[in-house]
Structures are given as C-alpha cells and as structure tokens.
C-alpha positions in Angstrom: 83.0 136.5 137.5 84.8 135.3 134.4 81.9 133.0 133.3 79.5 135.8 133.8 81.6 138.2 131.7 82.0 135.6 128.9 78.3 135.0 128.9 77.5 138.7 128.6 80.1 139.1 125.8 78.6 136.2 123.9 75.2 137.7 124.1 76.5 141.0 122.9 78.3 139.4 120.0 75.2 137.5 119.0 73.1 140.7 119.2 75.6 142.7 117.2 75.6 140.0 114.5 71.8 140.2 114.2 72.1 144.0 114.0 74.8 143.8 111.3 72.6 141.5 109.2 69.6 143.8 109.6 71.5 146.8 108.3 72.8 145.0 105.2 71.1 146.1 101.9 68.2 143.8 100.9 68.9 141.8 104.1 71.9 140.2 102.5 73.7 137.8 104.8 77.1 138.2 103.2 79.4 138.5 106.1 83.0 139.6 105.4 84.3 136.0 105.7 85.4 133.4 103.1 84.8 129.7 103.4 87.9 127.5 103.4 85.9 124.6 102.0 87.2 123.2 98.8 85.6 124.2 95.5 85.6 122.6 92.0 85.8 126.1 90.4 89.2 127.3 91.7 90.6 130.4 90.1 94.1 131.2 88.9 95.2 127.5 89.0 95.8 126.9 85.3 99.5 126.2 85.8 98.8 123.6 88.5 96.1 121.9 86.4 98.5 121.8 83.4 101.2 120.3 85.6 98.9 117.6 87.0 97.7 116.8 83.5 101.3 116.6 82.2 102.3 114.3 85.1 99.3 112.0 84.6 100.0 111.8 80.8 103.6 110.8 81.7 102.6 108.2 84.2 105.0 105.5 82.9 107.8 107.4 84.6 105.9 109.4 87.3 104.3 107.2 89.9 103.2 109.7 92.6 102.1 113.3 92.6 102.4 115.4 95.8 100.4 118.6 96.3 101.6 120.4 99.3 100.6 123.6 101.1 99.3 125.0 104.4 95.7 124.7 105.5 93.3 126.7 103.3 95.9 127.1 100.4 93.7 125.4 97.9 95.1 121.8 97.6 91.7 120.1 97.5 90.2 122.9 95.3 93.0 122.3 92.7 92.2 118.5 92.7 88.5 119.0 92.6 88.8 121.6 89.8 91.0 119.2 87.8 88.5 116.3 88.3 85.6 118.5 87.2 87.4 119.7 84.1 88.5 116.2 83.1 85.4 114.3 84.0 84.7 113.7 80.3 88.2 112.4 79.7 88.2 108.6 79.5 92.0 108.5 80.2 91.4 109.6 83.8 89.3 107.8 86.4 89.0 109.4 89.9 88.6 107.8 93.2 88.6 110.0 96.3 89.9 108.4 99.5 90.7 110.1 102.8 93.6 108.6 104.7 92.9 110.8 107.7 91.3 109.4 110.9 90.1 111.5 113.7 89.9 110.8 117.4 88.1 113.0 120.0 89.7 113.6 123.3 88.0 115.5 126.1 90.2 117.7 128.2 88.0 119.1 130.9 85.3 121.0 129.0 87.4 121.3 125.8 87.0 119.0 122.9 90.2 118.2 121.0 90.1 116.6 117.6 93.4 114.8 116.7 94.0 113.9 113.1 96.1 110.9 112.3 97.3 109.9 108.8 98.8 112.2 106.2 100.2 115.5 107.2 97.6 118.3 107.0 100.1 120.1 104.8 100.0 117.7 101.8 97.9 115.5 99.7 99.2 112.7 97.6 97.5 111.6 94.4 98.3 108.0 93.5 97.6 106.6 90.0 98.1 103.0 88.8 
C-alpha cells in the first residue's frame, strides 16, 4: 500500500511540475529555486575579497587562510570570485585541489555518500 501511494504521489508531482512549467509566461522554466553551486560572480563579498587580498599580500607572516561557513553559505563562490578578479595579477597563482574523498555505501535500497577529508564547514587556502 505504501509503495503504491508513493508511486501515485510521484506521478502527481511530475504532472504538476509539467503543468507549472506550461503556465509560465513564454514557457520560462524558472522554478522558484536557487542553485547552491559555486559562482565566480558572487555579490556583496567585497569585504571578504579585500581581506583575502590583504592576507595574501602579507604572506610573510600569514601562512594559512581559513574560510568557514555552513553548506551553501558561499565559501567556494568567494574563492572563485577572488580568482576571477585576480586572474590578471602575476603575484597570485591558483591551483584548485579537493581534499575530500567520497565513499558510497548501500544500506538496503538507500545510497549513502560519506565524505572524508576536510570538514564540510570550512575550506583552507594554502599559499607558499
């Protein structure tokens, strides 16, 4: 009974999504969701960019920079925006490395992805 109900609900949700899209002006597919994917055009981050630039310019004394925040708070976007805005600067050279590793575990019919490495709440920028 439960599987049957879930199957019917999924079909209803899919049908409603199609109907919603059909009623949008000019068949726009803009749903009321925002992607949490990083961008290199982050907004309202000037203070963060200035702070990173200051720290990198004072790298004789500062050896590590930590950027911390919860999932989706914009850590990667701040870094990517900084890289884009300073790509012409010969003082900075960028190398992106992910220290996270992922392992899939199957628990019945549920797929669990376990991340190992840095905490998901922080990114560390090393410079030498």
